N, C-alpha and C positions, 0 to 999 in steps of 0.2 A: 553455603554456596549453591546458587541456583543452576539450572540447566544452561543459562546463557551468560555465566560469569566470563568476563574478558571478551564478550562479544560487543561490537559497536553496531547499533541499529539506527538507521535513518528513518524518520517519519517525514514524508514529503507532503506538504499541504499548503493550501491558501485559505483565506477566510471563507466561511461558508461550509466548512466541514460539518458532518453530523457529529454532535458533541460526544455521544457514547462511542462512536466508531474511532475516535482518536483517543479519548481518555481511558476507556476500558482496556484496549490493547496496550497503551502506554503503561498503565499501572501493572498489568501482567508482565510486561517486559522487564520493568524495574524489579518486581517481585522475584523474577528469575535471575536477577543479577546483571542484566544488560546495561550498558552505557547507551543512553538514547539521546539523539539530537533531533530537534525540530528544525526542519529545513523548509524555506519558503522563498518567494521571489525577492523579498527584501527583509532586512532586520526589523526589529520592533516586536510586534505581536500580531497574532491572527485570532479571529473570533469565530466561535462555533455557532451552530444552529441547533435548537431543540424545539420540537413542535411548531416548526415554521416561524420561530422567533429567534432573534440574536440572543446568544447566551454567553458562556464562559470564554475568556480569552486565555491564550497561552503564549509565553515568550518564544520568539524565534531565536535559535542558537546561531544559525548561519544562513546566508543567502545562497541559493543553489549554485550561482556562478563561482562561489568561493570554496566549494567542496569537491572532493574527488571520490569516485566510487571505490577506489583502493583503500580508503580509510574506513569502510563499512563492511559488515558481514551479512547484512540483510536490509530490506526496504519494506516499509509499511505505507500503503496508500489508503487512507480513510476515505469514506464516501461523503455523501452530501451532494446536493445538486449543483451548487455554485462552485465548490472547490475543484472538482475534476475538470470542469469546463475551463476554469482559469488556468489550470496546469497545462491543459492541452494546447493553449495558445502561447505558452512560454517555451521557446525552442531549447533553452538551457535545461528546463525541467524534463522535457521529453528526451533529450540526449542523456541526462542523468539516469532516467529510468531504463533506457535502452542499454546503457553501459552495464547495469546489473545483470541483464540477460547475456550480454556478450561475455561477461566474466563467470557466468554460471552460478551467480549468487541468488539465494532465495528471495522471493518477493511475495508479499501478502497484500491482497486488495479486496475490499469489501464494498458491497452495495453499488454505488455509481463509480467507485474507485477504478474499476477496470477500463473506464472510458479512456484514461490516460494511456493505457496499454495499447489501445487501438492506434493512437497517433505515434506511439513508439514502434509500431509495426512488429509486435511480438506475440500476437494472439493466433495467427494462422496455424491450424492443425492442433491446437490445444483444447483439452477438455476443461471447461470453465463454467462458472455460474456467476450471477450478478443480480442486481435489482431487476425485476421483470421489464421495466420500461426501456432498458438498454439491451435487451435480449437480441433484437433484430440488428442493432449496431454491431454486436459481437459476432453474430452469425454472418453478417455481410462482410466482416473483416476476416472471416475464415475460421472462427472458433467453433468448436463442437459444444454448444451451450446445453446444459442440463439443469433441471430444477431440483437441486439437492442442497442440503444445509451447508456443506463444506465440500470443496473439490480440491484435490491435490494433483498436479500434473508436473512432474520433474522439477520440484522446487517452487512452483507457482501455486499459492493457496488463494482460493476465492470463496466468498460467501455472499448471500443474498441481501441480508438486512440486519438491523440490530438484534433481532431475535435469535440470530445464528451466532452471536458473539462468543458464547461459551465454547462451542465446537471450533469456531474460527481461531480463537485465542490458543486453544490446545494444539491445533495443527500448525499454527504460525510458530509457536515455540518449538515444536518438534522439528520443523523444517529449518528454522534458523539454527537450531542446535546441530543439525546434520551438516550444515555448511554448504560448500560448493557442490552442485549437482552437474555431473559431466554432460548430461543430456539436456540441461537448461540451455536455451539458445536464443539468439536475437533473430 
């Protein structure tokens, strides 16, 4: 039995995710016993990117408008340049993300993944990190951006890039195992 046995985790993504930032956390979540669902704008499959080339596909379990935050214990937002930009444009995806914060549930976002949090309006006053190119976006949205391998702020886990995945995965598992954080807020 892993640290996340009986936990239901959502991975919200579109095509264009960074391959390692979806598959490595997914594998870790499964190793820890979590039930994981891939959520996207539509059923079918989504495709990752590796070294600026299209790479592996993964099946989508449910479309975002078919799921409810109450069915999940945590949320993972992988990075990639295309993926978060597409999520930000999807009102259902943004609302789904915001609902995790309203319920105090843990969220983990890596690389460009925190871009979706800006549109969900949940970054103000939070200590966070991300890929360097979105630093100004997060600062302008009110985040306290720092250049650290992994940052945890009341159930929100953020990291900068694929090189941070070992530390990111450890903190993600820890926060998902802890569950609801009373100071997590929308």
